[in-house]
mmCIF file of the N, C-alpha and C atoms, coordinates in Angstrom:
data_MODEL
# 
_entry.id   MODEL 
# 
loop_
_atom_site.group_PDB 
_atom_site.id 
_atom_site.type_symbol 
_atom_site.label_atom_id 
_atom_site.label_alt_id 
_atom_site.label_comp_id 
_atom_site.label_asym_id 
_atom_site.label_entity_id 
_atom_site.label_seq_id 
_atom_site.pdbx_PDB_ins_code 
_atom_site.Cartn_x 
_atom_site.Cartn_y 
_atom_site.Cartn_z 
_atom_site.occupancy 
_atom_site.B_iso_or_equiv 
_atom_site.pdbx_formal_charge 
_atom_site.auth_seq_id 
_atom_site.auth_comp_id 
_atom_site.auth_asym_id 
_atom_site.auth_atom_id 
_atom_site.pdbx_PDB_model_num 
ATOM 1   N N  . MET A 1 1  ? 138.618 173.380 108.907 1.00 0.00 ? 1  MET A N  1 
ATOM 2   C CA . MET A 1 1  ? 137.667 172.933 107.957 1.00 0.00 ? 1  MET A CA 1 
ATOM 3   C C  . MET A 1 1  ? 136.218 172.112 107.409 1.00 0.00 ? 1  MET A C  1 
ATOM 4   N N  . SER A 1 2  ? 135.547 172.840 106.541 1.00 0.00 ? 2  SER A N  1 
ATOM 5   C CA . SER A 1 2  ? 134.227 172.121 106.932 1.00 0.00 ? 2  SER A CA 1 
ATOM 6   C C  . SER A 1 2  ? 134.199 171.330 105.012 1.00 0.00 ? 2  SER A C  1 
ATOM 7   N N  . LYS A 1 3  ? 133.379 170.348 105.032 1.00 0.00 ? 3  LYS A N  1 
ATOM 8   C CA . LYS A 1 3  ? 133.930 169.530 104.379 1.00 0.00 ? 3  LYS A CA 1 
ATOM 9   C C  . LYS A 1 3  ? 132.803 169.598 103.240 1.00 0.00 ? 3  LYS A C  1 
ATOM 10  N N  . ARG A 1 4  ? 132.982 169.940 102.257 1.00 0.00 ? 4  ARG A N  1 
ATOM 11  C CA . ARG A 1 4  ? 131.654 169.853 101.075 1.00 0.00 ? 4  ARG A CA 1 
ATOM 12  C C  . ARG A 1 4  ? 131.955 169.036 100.070 1.00 0.00 ? 4  ARG A C  1 
ATOM 13  N N  . GLY A 1 5  ? 130.520 169.535 99.623  1.00 0.00 ? 5  GLY A N  1 
ATOM 14  C CA . GLY A 1 5  ? 130.432 167.886 98.627  1.00 0.00 ? 5  GLY A CA 1 
ATOM 15  C C  . GLY A 1 5  ? 131.132 168.194 97.441  1.00 0.00 ? 5  GLY A C  1 
ATOM 16  N N  . PRO A 1 6  ? 130.534 167.199 96.259  1.00 0.00 ? 6  PRO A N  1 
ATOM 17  C CA . PRO A 1 6  ? 131.510 167.237 95.370  1.00 0.00 ? 6  PRO A CA 1 
ATOM 18  C C  . PRO A 1 6  ? 131.340 169.144 94.400  1.00 0.00 ? 6  PRO A C  1 
ATOM 19  N N  . ARG A 1 7  ? 132.405 169.163 93.879  1.00 0.00 ? 7  ARG A N  1 
ATOM 20  C CA . ARG A 1 7  ? 132.332 170.783 93.300  1.00 0.00 ? 7  ARG A CA 1 
ATOM 21  C C  . ARG A 1 7  ? 131.677 170.197 92.231  1.00 0.00 ? 7  ARG A C  1 
ATOM 22  N N  . ARG A 1 8  ? 130.885 171.160 91.669  1.00 0.00 ? 8  ARG A N  1 
ATOM 23  C CA . ARG A 1 8  ? 130.059 170.970 90.473  1.00 0.00 ? 8  ARG A CA 1 
ATOM 24  C C  . ARG A 1 8  ? 130.617 172.425 89.696  1.00 0.00 ? 8  ARG A C  1 
ATOM 25  N N  . ASP A 1 9  ? 131.249 172.767 88.471  1.00 0.00 ? 9  ASP A N  1 
ATOM 26  C CA . ASP A 1 9  ? 130.958 173.583 87.986  1.00 0.00 ? 9  ASP A CA 1 
ATOM 27  C C  . ASP A 1 9  ? 130.063 173.518 86.506  1.00 0.00 ? 9  ASP A C  1 
ATOM 28  N N  . ARG A 1 10 ? 129.254 174.462 86.987  1.00 0.00 ? 10 ARG A N  1 
ATOM 29  C CA . ARG A 1 10 ? 128.342 174.943 86.018  1.00 0.00 ? 10 ARG A CA 1 
ATOM 30  C C  . ARG A 1 10 ? 128.668 175.001 84.570  1.00 0.00 ? 10 ARG A C  1 
ATOM 31  N N  . LYS A 1 11 ? 130.025 175.798 84.389  1.00 0.00 ? 11 LYS A N  1 
ATOM 32  C CA . LYS A 1 11 ? 130.065 176.405 83.296  1.00 0.00 ? 11 LYS A CA 1 
ATOM 33  C C  . LYS A 1 11 ? 130.900 175.059 82.366  1.00 0.00 ? 11 LYS A C  1 
ATOM 34  N N  . GLN A 1 12 ? 131.397 174.310 83.093  1.00 0.00 ? 12 GLN A N  1 
ATOM 35  C CA . GLN A 1 12 ? 132.017 173.286 82.935  1.00 0.00 ? 12 GLN A CA 1 
ATOM 36  C C  . GLN A 1 12 ? 130.798 171.561 82.225  1.00 0.00 ? 12 GLN A C  1 
ATOM 37  N N  . PHE A 1 13 ? 129.878 171.365 83.395  1.00 0.00 ? 13 PHE A N  1 
ATOM 38  C CA . PHE A 1 13 ? 129.061 170.957 83.262  1.00 0.00 ? 13 PHE A CA 1 
ATOM 39  C C  . PHE A 1 13 ? 127.711 171.396 83.575  1.00 0.00 ? 13 PHE A C  1 
ATOM 40  N N  . PRO A 1 14 ? 127.287 171.991 82.709  1.00 0.00 ? 14 PRO A N  1 
ATOM 41  C CA . PRO A 1 14 ? 125.708 172.482 82.803  1.00 0.00 ? 14 PRO A CA 1 
ATOM 42  C C  . PRO A 1 14 ? 124.464 171.538 82.984  1.00 0.00 ? 14 PRO A C  1 
ATOM 43  N N  . TYR A 1 15 ? 124.832 170.506 82.955  1.00 0.00 ? 15 TYR A N  1 
ATOM 44  C CA . TYR A 1 15 ? 123.484 169.195 82.517  1.00 0.00 ? 15 TYR A CA 1 
ATOM 45  C C  . TYR A 1 15 ? 123.396 168.422 83.323  1.00 0.00 ? 15 TYR A C  1 
ATOM 46  N N  . GLU A 1 16 ? 122.432 168.062 83.896  1.00 0.00 ? 16 GLU A N  1 
ATOM 47  C CA . GLU A 1 16 ? 122.397 166.694 84.793  1.00 0.00 ? 16 GLU A CA 1 
ATOM 48  C C  . GLU A 1 16 ? 121.899 165.628 83.908  1.00 0.00 ? 16 GLU A C  1 
ATOM 49  N N  . ALA A 1 17 ? 122.419 164.662 84.854  1.00 0.00 ? 17 ALA A N  1 
ATOM 50  C CA . ALA A 1 17 ? 122.291 162.821 83.874  1.00 0.00 ? 17 ALA A CA 1 
ATOM 51  C C  . ALA A 1 17 ? 120.959 163.185 83.826  1.00 0.00 ? 17 ALA A C  1 
ATOM 52  N N  . GLN A 1 18 ? 120.797 162.300 82.647  1.00 0.00 ? 18 GLN A N  1 
ATOM 53  C CA . GLN A 1 18 ? 119.280 161.930 82.314  1.00 0.00 ? 18 GLN A CA 1 
ATOM 54  C C  . GLN A 1 18 ? 119.326 160.282 81.452  1.00 0.00 ? 18 GLN A C  1 
ATOM 55  N N  . VAL A 1 19 ? 117.859 160.079 82.108  1.00 0.00 ? 19 VAL A N  1 
ATOM 56  C CA . VAL A 1 19 ? 117.736 158.215 81.439  1.00 0.00 ? 19 VAL A CA 1 
ATOM 57  C C  . VAL A 1 19 ? 116.774 158.899 80.073  1.00 0.00 ? 19 VAL A C  1 
ATOM 58  N N  . VAL A 1 20 ? 117.959 158.263 78.514  1.00 0.00 ? 20 VAL A N  1 
ATOM 59  C CA . VAL A 1 20 ? 117.503 158.589 77.808  1.00 0.00 ? 20 VAL A CA 1 
ATOM 60  C C  . VAL A 1 20 ? 116.813 157.157 76.755  1.00 0.00 ? 20 VAL A C  1 
ATOM 61  N N  . GLY A 1 21 ? 115.880 157.170 76.436  1.00 0.00 ? 21 GLY A N  1 
ATOM 62  C CA . GLY A 1 21 ? 115.327 155.578 75.217  1.00 0.00 ? 21 GLY A CA 1 
ATOM 63  C C  . GLY A 1 21 ? 116.580 154.565 76.562  1.00 0.00 ? 21 GLY A C  1 
ATOM 64  N N  . GLY A 1 22 ? 115.951 154.669 77.875  1.00 0.00 ? 22 GLY A N  1 
ATOM 65  C CA . GLY A 1 22 ? 116.793 153.608 78.605  1.00 0.00 ? 22 GLY A CA 1 
ATOM 66  C C  . GLY A 1 22 ? 118.215 153.401 79.113  1.00 0.00 ? 22 GLY A C  1 
ATOM 67  N N  . LYS A 1 23 ? 118.543 154.262 78.394  1.00 0.00 ? 23 LYS A N  1 
ATOM 68  C CA . LYS A 1 23 ? 120.396 154.758 78.662  1.00 0.00 ? 23 LYS A CA 1 
ATOM 69  C C  . LYS A 1 23 ? 120.650 155.555 79.219  1.00 0.00 ? 23 LYS A C  1 
ATOM 70  N N  . LEU A 1 24 ? 121.846 155.821 80.353  1.00 0.00 ? 24 LEU A N  1 
ATOM 71  C CA . LEU A 1 24 ? 121.900 156.865 80.962  1.00 0.00 ? 24 LEU A CA 1 
ATOM 72  C C  . LEU A 1 24 ? 122.828 157.652 81.192  1.00 0.00 ? 24 LEU A C  1 
ATOM 73  N N  . LEU A 1 25 ? 122.491 159.750 80.242  1.00 0.00 ? 25 LEU A N  1 
ATOM 74  C CA . LEU A 1 25 ? 123.291 159.933 79.411  1.00 0.00 ? 25 LEU A CA 1 
ATOM 75  C C  . LEU A 1 25 ? 123.776 161.218 80.729  1.00 0.00 ? 25 LEU A C  1 
ATOM 76  N N  . MET A 1 26 ? 125.299 161.211 80.638  1.00 0.00 ? 26 MET A N  1 
ATOM 77  C CA . MET A 1 26 ? 125.917 161.784 81.940  1.00 0.00 ? 26 MET A CA 1 
ATOM 78  C C  . MET A 1 26 ? 126.027 163.239 81.071  1.00 0.00 ? 26 MET A C  1 
ATOM 79  N N  . PRO A 1 27 ? 126.064 164.037 81.654  1.00 0.00 ? 27 PRO A N  1 
ATOM 80  C CA . PRO A 1 27 ? 126.152 165.417 81.645  1.00 0.00 ? 27 PRO A CA 1 
ATOM 81  C C  . PRO A 1 27 ? 127.812 165.690 80.199  1.00 0.00 ? 27 PRO A C  1 
ATOM 82  N N  . ALA A 1 28 ? 128.458 164.793 80.334  1.00 0.00 ? 28 ALA A N  1 
ATOM 83  C CA . ALA A 1 28 ? 129.617 165.033 79.357  1.00 0.00 ? 28 ALA A CA 1 
ATOM 84  C C  . ALA A 1 28 ? 129.043 164.311 77.956  1.00 0.00 ? 28 ALA A C  1 
ATOM 85  N N  . ASP A 1 29 ? 128.348 163.181 78.258  1.00 0.00 ? 29 ASP A N  1 
ATOM 86  C CA . ASP A 1 29 ? 127.100 162.978 77.174  1.00 0.00 ? 29 ASP A CA 1 
ATOM 87  C C  . ASP A 1 29 ? 126.478 163.969 76.235  1.00 0.00 ? 29 ASP A C  1 
ATOM 88  N N  . LEU A 1 30 ? 125.879 164.796 77.432  1.00 0.00 ? 30 LEU A N  1 
ATOM 89  C CA . LEU A 1 30 ? 125.247 165.809 76.486  1.00 0.00 ? 30 LEU A CA 1 
ATOM 90  C C  . LEU A 1 30 ? 125.554 166.965 76.148  1.00 0.00 ? 30 LEU A C  1 
ATOM 91  N N  . GLN A 1 31 ? 126.655 166.963 76.432  1.00 0.00 ? 31 GLN A N  1 
ATOM 92  C CA . GLN A 1 31 ? 127.694 168.210 76.201  1.00 0.00 ? 31 GLN A CA 1 
ATOM 93  C C  . GLN A 1 31 ? 128.288 167.851 74.501  1.00 0.00 ? 31 GLN A C  1 
ATOM 94  N N  . ARG A 1 32 ? 128.735 166.517 74.542  1.00 0.00 ? 32 ARG A N  1 
ATOM 95  C CA . ARG A 1 32 ? 128.967 166.114 73.170  1.00 0.00 ? 32 ARG A CA 1 
ATOM 96  C C  . ARG A 1 32 ? 128.072 166.102 72.028  1.00 0.00 ? 32 ARG A C  1 
ATOM 97  N N  . LEU A 1 33 ? 126.572 165.556 72.347  1.00 0.00 ? 33 LEU A N  1 
ATOM 98  C CA . LEU A 1 33 ? 125.568 165.923 71.923  1.00 0.00 ? 33 LEU A CA 1 
ATOM 99  C C  . LEU A 1 33 ? 125.091 167.259 71.176  1.00 0.00 ? 33 LEU A C  1 
ATOM 100 N N  . HIS A 1 34 ? 125.286 168.443 72.206  1.00 0.00 ? 34 HIS A N  1 
ATOM 101 C CA . HIS A 1 34 ? 125.011 170.032 71.789  1.00 0.00 ? 34 HIS A CA 1 
ATOM 102 C C  . HIS A 1 34 ? 126.315 169.966 71.091  1.00 0.00 ? 34 HIS A C  1 
ATOM 103 N N  . ARG A 1 35 ? 127.641 169.713 71.314  1.00 0.00 ? 35 ARG A N  1 
ATOM 104 C CA . ARG A 1 35 ? 128.505 170.188 70.235  1.00 0.00 ? 35 ARG A CA 1 
ATOM 105 C C  . ARG A 1 35 ? 128.677 169.488 68.982  1.00 0.00 ? 35 ARG A C  1 
ATOM 106 N N  . PHE A 1 36 ? 128.089 168.278 68.419  1.00 0.00 ? 36 PHE A N  1 
ATOM 107 C CA . PHE A 1 36 ? 127.888 167.830 67.804  1.00 0.00 ? 36 PHE A CA 1 
ATOM 108 C C  . PHE A 1 36 ? 126.844 168.752 66.826  1.00 0.00 ? 36 PHE A C  1 
ATOM 109 N N  . MET A 1 37 ? 125.777 168.952 67.500  1.00 0.00 ? 37 MET A N  1 
ATOM 110 C CA . MET A 1 37 ? 123.916 169.644 67.129  1.00 0.00 ? 37 MET A CA 1 
ATOM 111 C C  . MET A 1 37 ? 124.820 170.854 66.392  1.00 0.00 ? 37 MET A C  1 
ATOM 112 N N  . LEU A 1 38 ? 125.481 171.761 66.849  1.00 0.00 ? 38 LEU A N  1 
ATOM 113 C CA . LEU A 1 38 ? 125.973 172.664 67.061  1.00 0.00 ? 38 LEU A CA 1 
ATOM 114 C C  . LEU A 1 38 ? 127.307 172.830 65.444  1.00 0.00 ? 38 LEU A C  1 
ATOM 115 N N  . GLU A 1 39 ? 127.865 171.702 65.388  1.00 0.00 ? 39 GLU A N  1 
ATOM 116 C CA . GLU A 1 39 ? 128.654 171.585 64.276  1.00 0.00 ? 39 GLU A CA 1 
ATOM 117 C C  . GLU A 1 39 ? 128.340 170.876 62.717  1.00 0.00 ? 39 GLU A C  1 
ATOM 118 N N  . THR A 1 40 ? 126.842 170.341 63.132  1.00 0.00 ? 40 THR A N  1 
ATOM 119 C CA . THR A 1 40 ? 126.181 169.744 61.943  1.00 0.00 ? 40 THR A CA 1 
ATOM 120 C C  . THR A 1 40 ? 125.060 170.718 61.228  1.00 0.00 ? 40 THR A C  1 
ATOM 121 N N  . GLU A 1 41 ? 125.361 170.738 59.910  1.00 0.00 ? 41 GLU A N  1 
ATOM 122 C CA . GLU A 1 41 ? 123.781 171.749 59.380  1.00 0.00 ? 41 GLU A CA 1 
ATOM 123 C C  . GLU A 1 41 ? 122.646 171.126 59.429  1.00 0.00 ? 41 GLU A C  1 
ATOM 124 N N  . VAL A 1 42 ? 122.653 169.952 59.058  1.00 0.00 ? 42 VAL A N  1 
ATOM 125 C CA . VAL A 1 42 ? 121.211 168.939 59.107  1.00 0.00 ? 42 VAL A CA 1 
ATOM 126 C C  . VAL A 1 42 ? 121.164 167.704 59.848  1.00 0.00 ? 42 VAL A C  1 
ATOM 127 N N  . ILE A 1 43 ? 120.571 167.128 60.537  1.00 0.00 ? 43 ILE A N  1 
ATOM 128 C CA . ILE A 1 43 ? 120.590 166.296 61.164  1.00 0.00 ? 43 ILE A CA 1 
ATOM 129 C C  . ILE A 1 43 ? 119.158 164.885 60.297  1.00 0.00 ? 43 ILE A C  1 
ATOM 130 N N  . GLU A 1 44 ? 120.103 163.924 59.836  1.00 0.00 ? 44 GLU A N  1 
ATOM 131 C CA . GLU A 1 44 ? 118.759 163.516 59.068  1.00 0.00 ? 44 GLU A CA 1 
ATOM 132 C C  . GLU A 1 44 ? 118.704 162.056 59.557  1.00 0.00 ? 44 GLU A C  1 
ATOM 133 N N  . ALA A 1 45 ? 118.577 161.608 60.505  1.00 0.00 ? 45 ALA A N  1 
ATOM 134 C CA . ALA A 1 45 ? 118.273 160.679 61.216  1.00 0.00 ? 45 ALA A CA 1 
ATOM 135 C C  . ALA A 1 45 ? 118.682 161.135 63.034  1.00 0.00 ? 45 ALA A C  1 
ATOM 136 N N  . ILE A 1 46 ? 117.436 160.656 63.676  1.00 0.00 ? 46 ILE A N  1 
ATOM 137 C CA . ILE A 1 46 ? 117.540 160.963 65.464  1.00 0.00 ? 46 ILE A CA 1 
ATOM 138 C C  . ILE A 1 46 ? 116.275 159.826 66.055  1.00 0.00 ? 46 ILE A C  1 
ATOM 139 N N  . SER A 1 47 ? 116.770 159.372 67.129  1.00 0.00 ? 47 SER A N  1 
ATOM 140 C CA . SER A 1 47 ? 115.806 158.882 67.459  1.00 0.00 ? 47 SER A CA 1 
ATOM 141 C C  . SER A 1 47 ? 114.383 159.725 68.172  1.00 0.00 ? 47 SER A C  1 
ATOM 142 N N  . GLU A 1 48 ? 113.540 159.535 68.519  1.00 0.00 ? 48 GLU A N  1 
ATOM 143 C CA . GLU A 1 48 ? 112.115 160.335 69.310  1.00 0.00 ? 48 GLU A CA 1 
ATOM 144 C C  . GLU A 1 48 ? 112.673 160.566 70.584  1.00 0.00 ? 48 GLU A C  1 
ATOM 145 N N  . GLU A 1 49 ? 113.601 159.701 71.386  1.00 0.00 ? 49 GLU A N  1 
ATOM 146 C CA . GLU A 1 49 ? 114.085 160.261 72.478  1.00 0.00 ? 49 GLU A CA 1 
ATOM 147 C C  . GLU A 1 49 ? 114.980 160.995 72.421  1.00 0.00 ? 49 GLU A C  1 
ATOM 148 N N  . MET A 1 50 ? 115.931 161.040 71.236  1.00 0.00 ? 50 MET A N  1 
ATOM 149 C CA . MET A 1 50 ? 117.166 162.095 71.972  1.00 0.00 ? 50 MET A CA 1 
ATOM 150 C C  . MET A 1 50 ? 116.254 163.482 70.770  1.00 0.00 ? 50 MET A C  1 
ATOM 151 N N  . GLN A 1 51 ? 115.265 163.328 69.990  1.00 0.00 ? 51 GLN A N  1 
ATOM 152 C CA . GLN A 1 51 ? 114.901 164.588 69.395  1.00 0.00 ? 51 GLN A CA 1 
ATOM 153 C C  . GLN A 1 51 ? 114.324 165.538 70.498  1.00 0.00 ? 51 GLN A C  1 
ATOM 154 N N  . ALA A 1 52 ? 113.616 164.714 71.372  1.00 0.00 ? 52 ALA A N  1 
ATOM 155 C CA . ALA A 1 52 ? 112.874 165.820 72.895  1.00 0.00 ? 52 ALA A CA 1 
ATOM 156 C C  . ALA A 1 52 ? 113.789 166.156 73.683  1.00 0.00 ? 52 ALA A C  1 
ATOM 157 N N  . VAL A 1 53 ? 115.249 165.491 73.835  1.00 0.00 ? 53 VAL A N  1 
ATOM 158 C CA . VAL A 1 53 ? 116.202 165.425 74.112  1.00 0.00 ? 53 VAL A CA 1 
ATOM 159 C C  . VAL A 1 53 ? 116.792 167.394 74.027  1.00 0.00 ? 53 VAL A C  1 
ATOM 160 N N  . VAL A 1 54 ? 116.824 167.378 72.292  1.00 0.00 ? 54 VAL A N  1 
ATOM 161 C CA . VAL A 1 54 ? 117.154 168.424 71.878  1.00 0.00 ? 54 VAL A CA 1 
ATOM 162 C C  . VAL A 1 54 ? 116.039 169.588 71.664  1.00 0.00 ? 54 VAL A C  1 
ATOM 163 N N  . GLU A 1 55 ? 114.912 169.089 71.850  1.00 0.00 ? 55 GLU A N  1 
ATOM 164 C CA . GLU A 1 55 ? 113.800 169.974 71.784  1.00 0.00 ? 55 GLU A CA 1 
ATOM 165 C C  . GLU A 1 55 ? 113.960 170.549 73.299  1.00 0.00 ? 55 GLU A C  1 
ATOM 166 N N  . ARG A 1 56 ? 114.101 169.936 74.191  1.00 0.00 ? 56 ARG A N  1 
ATOM 167 C CA . ARG A 1 56 ? 114.055 170.582 75.566  1.00 0.00 ? 56 ARG A CA 1 
ATOM 168 C C  . ARG A 1 56 ? 114.975 171.451 76.124  1.00 0.00 ? 56 ARG A C  1 
ATOM 169 N N  . LEU A 1 57 ? 116.210 170.695 75.695  1.00 0.00 ? 57 LEU A N  1 
ATOM 170 C CA . LEU A 1 57 ? 117.156 171.033 76.086  1.00 0.00 ? 57 LEU A CA 1 
ATOM 171 C C  . LEU A 1 57 ? 118.155 172.480 75.305  1.00 0.00 ? 57 LEU A C  1 
ATOM 172 N N  . TRP A 1 58 ? 117.876 172.381 73.841  1.00 0.00 ? 58 TRP A N  1 
ATOM 173 C CA . TRP A 1 58 ? 118.045 173.701 72.394  1.00 0.00 ? 58 TRP A CA 1 
ATOM 174 C C  . TRP A 1 58 ? 116.947 173.582 71.676  1.00 0.00 ? 58 TRP A C  1 
ATOM 175 N N  . PRO A 1 59 ? 116.018 174.541 71.762  1.00 0.00 ? 59 PRO A N  1 
ATOM 176 C CA . PRO A 1 59 ? 115.061 174.772 71.012  1.00 0.00 ? 59 PRO A CA 1 
ATOM 177 C C  . PRO A 1 59 ? 115.265 175.854 70.414  1.00 0.00 ? 59 PRO A C  1 
ATOM 178 N N  . GLU A 1 60 ? 116.798 176.392 70.204  1.00 0.00 ? 60 GLU A N  1 
ATOM 179 C CA . GLU A 1 60 ? 117.405 177.187 69.110  1.00 0.00 ? 60 GLU A CA 1 
ATOM 180 C C  . GLU A 1 60 ? 117.774 175.975 67.871  1.00 0.00 ? 60 GLU A C  1 
ATOM 181 N N  . LEU A 1 61 ? 117.927 174.761 68.315  1.00 0.00 ? 61 LEU A N  1 
ATOM 182 C CA . LEU A 1 61 ? 118.228 173.928 66.966  1.00 0.00 ? 61 LEU A CA 1 
ATOM 183 C C  . LEU A 1 61 ? 118.063 173.138 66.685  1.00 0.00 ? 61 LEU A C  1 
ATOM 184 N N  . VAL A 1 62 ? 116.033 173.259 66.790  1.00 0.00 ? 62 VAL A N  1 
ATOM 185 C CA . VAL A 1 62 ? 115.192 172.208 66.399  1.00 0.00 ? 62 VAL A CA 1 
ATOM 186 C C  . VAL A 1 62 ? 114.989 172.147 64.996  1.00 0.00 ? 62 VAL A C  1 
ATOM 187 N N  . PHE A 1 63 ? 115.594 173.489 64.311  1.00 0.00 ? 63 PHE A N  1 
ATOM 188 C CA . PHE A 1 63 ? 115.782 173.302 62.591  1.00 0.00 ? 63 PHE A CA 1 
ATOM 189 C C  . PHE A 1 63 ? 116.611 172.730 62.136  1.00 0.00 ? 63 PHE A C  1 
ATOM 190 N N  . LYS A 1 64 ? 117.500 172.087 62.866  1.00 0.00 ? 64 LYS A N  1 
ATOM 191 C CA . LYS A 1 64 ? 118.191 171.136 62.310  1.00 0.00 ? 64 LYS A CA 1 
ATOM 192 C C  . LYS A 1 64 ? 117.690 169.276 62.243  1.00 0.00 ? 64 LYS A C  1 
ATOM 193 N N  . LEU A 1 65 ? 116.868 169.322 62.955  1.00 0.00 ? 65 LEU A N  1 
ATOM 194 C CA . LEU A 1 65 ? 116.161 167.768 63.334  1.00 0.00 ? 65 LEU A CA 1 
ATOM 195 C C  . LEU A 1 65 ? 115.385 167.505 62.118  1.00 0.00 ? 65 LEU A C  1 
ATOM 196 N N  . PRO A 1 66 ? 115.457 166.361 61.664  1.00 0.00 ? 66 PRO A N  1 
ATOM 197 C CA . PRO A 1 66 ? 114.407 165.981 60.550  1.00 0.00 ? 66 PRO A CA 1 
ATOM 198 C C  . PRO A 1 66 ? 112.927 166.404 60.451  1.00 0.00 ? 66 PRO A C  1 
ATOM 199 N N  . ALA A 1 67 ? 112.559 166.680 59.501  1.00 0.00 ? 67 ALA A N  1 
ATOM 200 C CA . ALA A 1 67 ? 111.024 166.778 59.034  1.00 0.00 ? 67 ALA A CA 1 
ATOM 201 C C  . ALA A 1 67 ? 110.350 165.903 60.072  1.00 0.00 ? 67 ALA A C  1 
ATOM 202 N N  . ALA A 1 68 ? 108.949 166.370 60.523  1.00 0.00 ? 68 ALA A N  1 
ATOM 203 C CA . ALA A 1 68 ? 107.936 165.543 61.051  1.00 0.00 ? 68 ALA A CA 1 
ATOM 204 C C  . ALA A 1 68 ? 107.791 163.881 60.149  1.00 0.00 ? 68 ALA A C  1 
ATOM 205 N N  . GLN A 1 69 ? 107.277 163.088 60.500  1.00 0.00 ? 69 GLN A N  1 
ATOM 206 C CA . GLN A 1 69 ? 107.876 161.857 59.641  1.00 0.00 ? 69 GLN A CA 1 
ATOM 207 C C  . GLN A 1 69 ? 106.402 162.054 59.129  1.00 0.00 ? 69 GLN A C  1 
ATOM 208 N N  . ALA A 1 70 ? 106.466 161.139 57.784  1.00 0.00 ? 70 ALA A N  1 
ATOM 209 C CA . ALA A 1 70 ? 105.281 161.013 56.994  1.00 0.00 ? 70 ALA A CA 1 
ATOM 210 C C  . ALA A 1 70 ? 104.084 160.600 57.716  1.00 0.00 ? 70 ALA A C  1 
ATOM 211 N N  . GLY A 1 71 ? 102.886 161.107 57.769  1.00 0.00 ? 71 GLY A N  1 
ATOM 212 C CA . GLY A 1 71 ? 101.794 161.023 57.910  1.00 0.00 ? 71 GLY A CA 1 
ATOM 213 C C  . GLY A 1 71 ? 101.309 161.331 59.151  1.00 0.00 ? 71 GLY A C  1 
ATOM 214 N N  . HIS A 1 72 ? 102.670 162.098 59.554  1.00 0.00 ? 72 HIS A N  1 
ATOM 215 C CA . HIS A 1 72 ? 101.671 162.422 61.306  1.00 0.00 ? 72 HIS A CA 1 
ATOM 216 C C  . HIS A 1 72 ? 101.763 164.226 60.840  1.00 0.00 ? 72 HIS A C  1 
ATOM 217 N N  . GLU A 1 73 ? 102.428 164.588 60.068  1.00 0.00 ? 73 GLU A N  1 
ATOM 218 C CA . GLU A 1 73 ? 101.967 166.088 59.727  1.00 0.00 ? 73 GLU A CA 1 
ATOM 219 C C  . GLU A 1 73 ? 100.475 166.320 58.836  1.00 0.00 ? 73 GLU A C  1 
ATOM 220 N N  . ASP A 1 74 ? 99.985  165.133 57.916  1.00 0.00 ? 74 ASP A N  1 
ATOM 221 C CA . ASP A 1 74 ? 98.930  165.307 57.444  1.00 0.00 ? 74 ASP A CA 1 
ATOM 222 C C  . ASP A 1 74 ? 97.885  164.339 57.519  1.00 0.00 ? 74 ASP A C  1 
ATOM 223 N N  . ASP A 1 75 ? 97.886  164.478 59.200  1.00 0.00 ? 75 ASP A N  1 
ATOM 224 C CA . ASP A 1 75 ? 96.903  163.875 59.831  1.00 0.00 ? 75 ASP A CA 1 
ATOM 225 C C  . ASP A 1 75 ? 95.388  164.432 59.452  1.00 0.00 ? 75 ASP A C  1 
ATOM 226 N N  . TYR A 1 76 ? 95.373  165.529 59.128  1.00 0.00 ? 76 TYR A N  1 
ATOM 227 C CA . TYR A 1 76 ? 94.465  166.089 59.186  1.00 0.00 ? 76 TYR A CA 1 
ATOM 228 C C  . TYR A 1 76 ? 93.933  166.826 57.531  1.00 0.00 ? 76 TYR A C  1 
ATOM 229 N N  . ALA A 1 77 ? 94.672  166.407 56.454  1.00 0.00 ? 77 ALA A N  1 
ATOM 230 C CA . ALA A 1 77 ? 94.806  167.180 55.241  1.00 0.00 ? 77 ALA A CA 1 
ATOM 231 C C  . ALA A 1 77 ? 93.583  166.476 54.571  1.00 0.00 ? 77 ALA A C  1 
# 
C-alpha cells in the first residue's frame, strides 16, 4: 500500500485557507461566509478585506454588498 497525503474533497472544501485582515480564514469559515451571503438579501456593513474576498470568490454576489462609501464614488463629480 502506498501512503497518500490528506484526502481533499473539493466538493466539501472547495476553498483554500486565506489570511484576511490579519486573521486566518479556514475553508470551513469561507463556506459559512458563502452560505451567509446566499441567505442574506442585503449586507449592510462589511470590512474592506471581507468585501474583497466576496468580490474575488463570488462576483455574482457583489450586488448584495453595501454601495461604495460616500466620497469615493463622487470624486470626479
